[in-house]
N, C-alpha and C positions, 0 to 999 in steps of 0.2 A: 496796837500790838497785833502781830500777825497770828494767823491760825496755827495751832499745833499740827494741823494737817499739811502745812506747807513744807516743813522740814528745811534743812539748810540746803544751799545750792550743792554742796558736796554730796549730801545724802540723795538729793534728786538725781544727780549725775550717776550715782551708784545704782539707783532704781531704774533709770531709763532703759538700759539694755535688757533687763529682765522683762519689763513691760513690753518692750518691742518684740522680744522672743515669744511672749504669750500671744500677742496679737498676730504675729507672723504665722503661727501655727494654723490659724483659722483663715488667714487671708485668702487662700484658694476658694473658699466658699463665696466670698464677695467677688473675686475676680472672675469666677465662672459666670456670674450674672452681669457683671459690668466690666468687661475686659478693656474697655477704652477709658475707664475712669481710674486715673493713677493717684488720686488724692489719698486713699488709704495706704497704699504702698509708700508714697512720699512721706506721710506722717510717721510711719514706722522708721523709715530711713532717717528722718530728722530726729526722732527720739534716739536712735543709735548715735548719730553725730553729736547730739547734745551730751550723751553719756561719755563720749570720747573727748569732750571739751572743745569741739569744733564749731559749735553753734552758740550764739549769744542768747542768754536767758531772756532778755527783753524782746528780742525778735521772735523767739519761739513762743513767748506768751502772747504776742500779737497774732501769731499764726495758729494757735492751738485748736481752733474750731474747724479749720479747713478739712482735716481728715475725717472728722465726725460727720461733716455734711455729706460725705460720700454715701452715707446710709440712704439718702434720698434716691440714689441710683439703683438701689436694690429693691426687690419685691418680696423675696422669701424672708421669713423671720431669721433664719440662720445667717444669711448674707448681711442683713441689717445689723445683727449682733456682731458679726465679724468687722464691719466698718466701724461700729461704735468702739470695739476693742482697740482699733487703730487710733481712733480719736482720743480715747483715754490715754493711750501710750504717748501720743504727742503732747498731751496735757501735763505730763510729769514735769516738764520744765517749769510750769507754773505752780504746781502743787503736788508733792510727793504722793499724796493719797490717791491720785489718779492711777498709780501703778496697780492698786487693788481693783480699781474699776476696769483696767485693761484685762487683768486676770479673770475677773468675774464675767465680763462680756465674752471673753474667749471661751470660757467653760460653757457659757450659755449657748454660744454658737455651735460648739461641738455637740452639745446635748440636742439642740434642735435639728441637727443634721443626721442624727443617729436613729437607728431602729430601736436602740436601747438607751434612751435619753439619760437616765440616771447613771448608768454605768459609764457612759461617755463623759458625763460631767465629772464624775469622781476620778476617772482616768486622767482627765485634763488637769484637775487640781493636783493629783499626785505628781504628774509630770512637772507642773509649775513649782511645787514645793521642792522637788528633787533638783531643780535647776537654779535655785537661788545661790548666789555667791554669798560669802560670809558678810561682805559689806552691805549687800541688799537685804539680807536677813536682819542685820542689826538695824538698818534704816527702817524697815517695815515694823520692827518691834517698837519703834519710837512713836508710831501713829496711835491716836486714840482709838478705842474700840468703836465699831460701827454704832452710831446713834449717840455717842457720849459728847460730841462736840458739834454744834450746829453750823460752824463756819467753814464749810467745805463739802467735798463730795461724800464724805462719810456722815454727813448730817441727815436731814430728813428728805433728801431728794430722791432721784431715780435709783440710786444704789441701795436704798434702805428698805426695799420691799422685794418680795418674790424670790426667784432663784438667784438673783444678784446678791441679795442680802444673805441668803443661805450660804452661798459660796464664800462671800467675804468673811462671814462668821466662822466658817470651817477653816479658812486659811488663817485667820487670826488665832483661832484656838490651837491650830497646829504649830504656829510660830511660838506660842507661849511654852510649848513643851519640846520643841525640836532642838537638836544639837546642844 
Protein backbone atom coordinates (compact mmCIF):
# COMPACT_ATOMS: atom_id res chain seq x y z
CA UNK A 1 0.00 0.00 0.00
CA UNK A 2 1.31 3.45 -0.86
CA UNK A 3 1.71 6.23 1.64
CA UNK A 4 -1.14 8.72 2.10
CA UNK A 5 1.57 11.33 1.60
CA UNK A 6 1.99 10.27 -2.02
CA UNK A 7 -1.41 11.47 -3.27
CA UNK A 8 -2.67 10.65 -6.75
CA UNK A 9 -0.74 11.69 -9.82
CA UNK A 10 -3.52 14.18 -10.58
CA UNK A 11 -3.14 15.76 -7.13
CA UNK A 12 0.65 15.85 -7.46
CA UNK A 13 0.31 17.63 -10.80
CA UNK A 14 -1.97 20.20 -9.12
CA UNK A 15 0.57 20.78 -6.33
CA UNK A 16 3.72 20.96 -8.46
CA UNK A 17 3.17 24.51 -9.80
CA UNK A 18 2.48 25.86 -6.31
CA UNK A 19 5.58 24.15 -4.92
CA UNK A 20 7.58 25.58 -7.83
CA UNK A 21 6.21 29.07 -7.14
CA UNK A 22 7.18 28.79 -3.47
CA UNK A 23 10.72 27.70 -4.35
CA UNK A 24 11.17 30.24 -7.12
CA UNK A 25 10.48 33.15 -4.78
CA UNK A 26 13.68 32.40 -2.86
CA UNK A 27 15.75 31.09 -5.77
CA UNK A 28 17.68 34.40 -6.08
CA UNK A 29 19.20 33.70 -2.65
CA UNK A 30 20.78 30.54 -4.05
CA UNK A 31 21.69 31.95 -7.45
CA UNK A 32 23.49 34.92 -5.88
CA UNK A 33 25.95 32.45 -4.34
CA UNK A 34 26.06 29.85 -7.08
CA UNK A 35 25.26 31.62 -10.37
CA UNK A 36 26.74 28.81 -12.46
CA UNK A 37 24.77 26.02 -10.77
CA UNK A 38 21.49 25.60 -12.63
CA UNK A 39 20.27 22.51 -10.76
CA UNK A 40 17.86 24.38 -8.49
CA UNK A 41 16.37 26.41 -11.36
CA UNK A 42 16.11 23.24 -13.45
CA UNK A 43 14.31 21.43 -10.61
CA UNK A 44 11.76 24.23 -10.42
CA UNK A 45 11.28 24.17 -14.19
CA UNK A 46 10.82 20.40 -14.12
CA UNK A 47 8.23 20.73 -11.35
CA UNK A 48 6.30 23.22 -13.50
CA UNK A 49 6.55 20.96 -16.54
CA UNK A 50 5.37 18.00 -14.46
CA UNK A 51 2.40 20.08 -13.33
CA UNK A 52 1.52 20.81 -16.96
CA UNK A 53 1.68 17.11 -17.81
CA UNK A 54 4.83 17.51 -19.91
CA UNK A 55 7.08 15.33 -17.74
CA UNK A 56 6.79 11.63 -17.04
CA UNK A 57 6.30 10.66 -13.40
CA UNK A 58 8.85 7.83 -13.46
CA UNK A 59 11.58 10.01 -14.98
CA UNK A 60 10.93 12.80 -12.47
CA UNK A 61 11.09 10.32 -9.61
CA UNK A 62 14.52 9.23 -10.84
CA UNK A 63 15.71 12.86 -11.06
CA UNK A 64 14.09 14.20 -7.87
CA UNK A 65 17.34 14.52 -5.89
CA UNK A 66 19.28 16.54 -8.46
CA UNK A 67 17.91 19.97 -7.50
CA UNK A 68 18.38 19.36 -3.79
CA UNK A 69 22.05 18.49 -4.31
CA UNK A 70 22.58 22.07 -5.42
CA UNK A 71 22.55 22.96 -1.72
CA UNK A 72 26.17 21.76 -1.63
CA UNK A 73 27.10 24.69 -3.88
CA UNK A 74 25.92 27.22 -1.32
CA UNK A 75 27.49 28.34 1.92
CA UNK A 76 24.97 30.64 3.56
CA UNK A 77 22.06 29.01 5.40
CA UNK A 78 19.55 31.05 3.36
CA UNK A 79 20.99 29.87 0.04
CA UNK A 80 21.10 26.26 1.25
CA UNK A 81 17.43 26.48 2.29
CA UNK A 82 16.54 28.00 -1.10
CA UNK A 83 18.20 25.09 -2.92
CA UNK A 84 16.40 22.64 -0.66
CA UNK A 85 13.09 24.35 -1.49
CA UNK A 86 13.80 23.66 -5.16
CA UNK A 87 14.68 20.06 -4.34
CA UNK A 88 11.42 19.60 -2.48
CA UNK A 89 9.48 21.14 -5.38
CA UNK A 90 11.06 18.71 -7.82
CA UNK A 91 10.15 15.86 -5.45
CA UNK A 92 6.41 16.52 -5.78
CA UNK A 93 6.30 14.17 -8.77
CA UNK A 94 7.27 11.41 -6.35
CA UNK A 95 5.21 12.38 -3.32
CA UNK A 96 2.72 15.22 -2.91
CA UNK A 97 3.86 15.95 0.64
CA UNK A 98 7.06 17.43 -0.79
CA UNK A 99 4.97 20.48 -1.70
CA UNK A 100 4.81 21.34 2.00
CA UNK A 101 8.57 20.80 2.17
CA UNK A 102 9.07 23.29 -0.65
CA UNK A 103 6.91 25.84 1.13
CA UNK A 104 8.62 25.29 4.49
CA UNK A 105 12.14 25.55 3.08
CA UNK A 106 11.17 28.67 1.11
CA UNK A 107 9.84 30.29 4.28
CA UNK A 108 13.01 29.26 6.10
CA UNK A 109 15.18 30.78 3.36
CA UNK A 110 13.24 34.04 3.47
CA UNK A 111 13.56 34.08 7.24
CA UNK A 112 17.30 33.45 7.20
CA UNK A 113 17.86 36.24 4.67
CA UNK A 114 15.94 38.85 6.63
CA UNK A 115 16.82 41.24 9.40
CA UNK A 116 13.39 40.38 10.86
CA UNK A 117 13.34 36.58 10.47
CA UNK A 118 9.95 35.82 12.00
CA UNK A 119 8.16 38.56 10.08
CA UNK A 120 9.77 37.38 6.84
CA UNK A 121 8.76 33.76 7.51
CA UNK A 122 5.19 34.73 8.32
CA UNK A 123 5.00 36.98 5.24
CA UNK A 124 6.21 34.11 3.08
CA UNK A 125 3.63 31.70 4.54
CA UNK A 126 0.91 34.31 4.00
CA UNK A 127 1.97 34.69 0.36
CA UNK A 128 2.03 30.90 -0.08
CA UNK A 129 -1.46 30.46 1.33
CA UNK A 130 -2.76 33.30 -0.80
CA UNK A 131 -1.43 31.73 -3.97
CA UNK A 132 -2.98 28.28 -3.65
CA UNK A 133 -5.27 27.24 -6.46
CA UNK A 134 -8.51 25.51 -5.45
CA UNK A 135 -7.08 22.22 -6.75
CA UNK A 136 -3.83 22.57 -4.81
CA UNK A 137 -5.74 23.55 -1.69
CA UNK A 138 -7.92 20.44 -1.98
CA UNK A 139 -4.87 18.24 -2.57
CA UNK A 140 -2.98 19.64 0.43
CA UNK A 141 -6.01 18.96 2.62
CA UNK A 142 -5.70 15.26 1.76
CA UNK A 143 -2.26 15.01 3.34
CA UNK A 144 -1.90 13.64 6.87
CA UNK A 145 -0.84 16.09 9.55
CA UNK A 146 2.88 16.40 10.19
CA UNK A 147 4.00 13.45 12.31
CA UNK A 148 0.86 11.32 11.86
CA UNK A 149 2.20 9.07 9.10
CA UNK A 150 5.83 7.89 9.16
CA UNK A 151 6.00 6.83 5.50
CA UNK A 152 7.15 10.01 3.81
CA UNK A 153 8.46 13.53 4.23
CA UNK A 154 5.83 14.38 6.85
CA UNK A 155 7.11 11.60 9.10
CA UNK A 156 9.95 11.94 11.56
CA UNK A 157 12.61 13.22 9.13
CA UNK A 158 14.02 16.66 8.37
CA UNK A 159 10.67 18.38 8.04
CA UNK A 160 9.52 17.33 11.50
CA UNK A 161 11.61 19.69 13.60
CA UNK A 162 12.51 23.33 14.05
CA UNK A 163 11.21 26.10 11.86
CA UNK A 164 10.30 23.65 9.09
CA UNK A 165 7.89 21.82 11.38
CA UNK A 166 6.51 25.09 12.75
CA UNK A 167 5.86 26.33 9.23
CA UNK A 168 4.21 23.13 8.04
CA UNK A 169 1.98 23.02 11.12
CA UNK A 170 0.95 26.63 10.50
CA UNK A 171 0.16 25.91 6.84
CA UNK A 172 -1.82 22.79 7.71
CA UNK A 173 -3.76 24.66 10.41
CA UNK A 174 -4.59 27.43 7.95
CA UNK A 175 -5.71 24.88 5.35
CA UNK A 176 -8.18 23.41 7.82
CA UNK A 177 -10.01 26.74 8.15
CA UNK A 178 -9.45 28.47 4.79
CA UNK A 179 -11.98 28.97 2.02
